[in-house]
C-alpha positions in Angstrom: 101.9 57.3 98.0 101.1 57.5 94.0 97.1 57.4 94.8 97.2 60.1 96.9 98.5 62.6 94.6 96.0 61.0 91.9 92.9 62.0 94.8 94.8 65.2 95.8 94.8 66.0 91.5 91.5 65.6 91.2 90.5 67.2 94.3 92.1 70.2 92.8 90.1 70.3 89.0 87.1 72.1 91.0 89.8 74.6 92.4 91.6 75.1 89.4 87.6 75.5 87.1 86.9 78.3 89.9 90.2 80.4 89.4 89.7 79.6 85.4 86.4 81.2 85.7 87.8 84.7 87.7 90.7 85.2 86.0 87.6 85.1 82.7 85.7 87.7 84.3 87.3 89.7 87.3 90.9 89.2 87.0 92.5 92.9 86.2 95.1 91.0 84.5 93.6 88.3 83.0 90.0 89.2 82.2 88.3 91.7 79.8 89.4 94.8 81.1 93.4 94.0 80.9 93.4 97.4 79.4 93.0 99.3 82.0 96.1 97.7 83.3 98.5 97.3 80.5 101.5 96.5 82.4 99.6 94.4 84.6 97.9 94.8 87.8 100.1 92.1 89.9 103.5 92.8 91.7 104.7 89.2 90.9 105.3 87.2 88.1 103.2 84.8 87.4 100.2 86.5 88.5 98.7 84.9 91.9 96.1 83.5 90.2 98.4 82.0 87.7 100.4 81.0 90.1 98.2 78.8 91.7 96.1 77.2 88.7 100.0 76.2 87.7 100.5 74.4 91.5 96.9 73.1 91.6 97.7 70.9 88.1 101.6 69.8 89.7 101.0 69.3 93.1 97.3 69.1 93.5 95.6 69.8 96.8 99.0 69.7 98.9 100.1 73.0 96.9 97.8 74.5 99.4 99.9 76.0 101.5 101.8 77.2 98.9 98.7 78.7 97.3 98.2 80.6 100.6 101.6 81.7 101.5 101.8 83.7 97.7 97.9 85.4 98.6 99.3 86.4 101.8 102.3 88.1 100.7 100.5 89.9 97.8 98.2 92.0 100.0 96.5 93.7 96.7 
């Protein structure tokens, strides 16, 4: 079981990197235009992208159902 968790976390690194890149470039909450939304743009706390990164770091790919559920409920 431990091997599955390790593999899951290793496979999550590229996804976490893509989310990090999104946050630094396009995200209205974390990107260069965050000054336009001083109270945040996302209706959730933490924002959907931050939640996704945290889940990927803790659960790896096995956390994808949580991420998908959160993104479906967001509807920006």
